[in-house]
N, C-alpha and C positions, 0 to 999 in steps of 0.2 A: 826177535827184536832185542837189541842190547839193553841190559838192565832189567829185563822182565823175564822171569822163569829161567834164569841162568843163560839167557841169550838163545834159548831154543825157539823154534818157530812157534808162533801163537796165532790164535784167531784174532784178527785185527780188532782193536778196541776192547779186548778182554785180557785176562791173565790165564786163559786156558791154552795149554800147550797142545800142539797138533798131535804129539805122541800120546797124550792122554786120551784124546778123541779116538785115535787109532786103536789103542788098547781096549777101550770100552766097546768099540764097534766090532773089531775082529776077535779079540780074546774073550770078551764077556758075552758078546752077541747082542749088545744094546742096539735098538733100532733108532733111526733118526727121530721118530715120534717120541721115543723115551728121552732122547737128549733134550728135545724141545719142552717136554713136560718138566724135566729136572732143572733146566737152565732156560727159564722163560724169556730171557733177554737175547737168546740166540734165535736165528731164523734158519730155515732149511738150507739156504744158499751158503751160510757160514759153515755149517756142518759138511756139506758136500764139497765146499772149497778146501776144507781141511783134509778131507779124504783124497781129493784130487792132488793137493800139495804132496801128500804122502806118496802117491803113485809116481809123481814127477821127481821126488827126492827120497826115494826109498832107503838108500844107504844112510843118509843123514838121520832120518827119523828112526830107523831101526837101531842105530847107534844110541840115540837118545832114549829109546825104549829100554834098551839093555842097561844103560847107565842108571836109569830110574827104577829098575825092577827090584823087587824084594830079594831075588836071588843074588843080584849084584851087591846090594847092601849087605846081605848076610855074608857073602864071600869076603868083602872088604872088612867087615866087622871082625870076622874070625881071624883074618890075616893080621889085623892090628892087635888083637888079643894075644896072638901067638908070639908077637914080636917083643 
């Protein structure tokens, strides 16, 4: 959605980016139940929809994951410091 989370795909009605859900689910191993406990305004369908969106738009979301990773930030920061 334009103007929210830098235009990255989000869970409708929230400011939670799909890439964020994907990182927690696949990289950290967070369960759907844990999402619902931490973000009580979400429902299971919203989480599963975000994961389905990821599988339908893997290249887009993987790019956003990379751009928002600590490693990417660190690389950009070091490059600017060296310039």
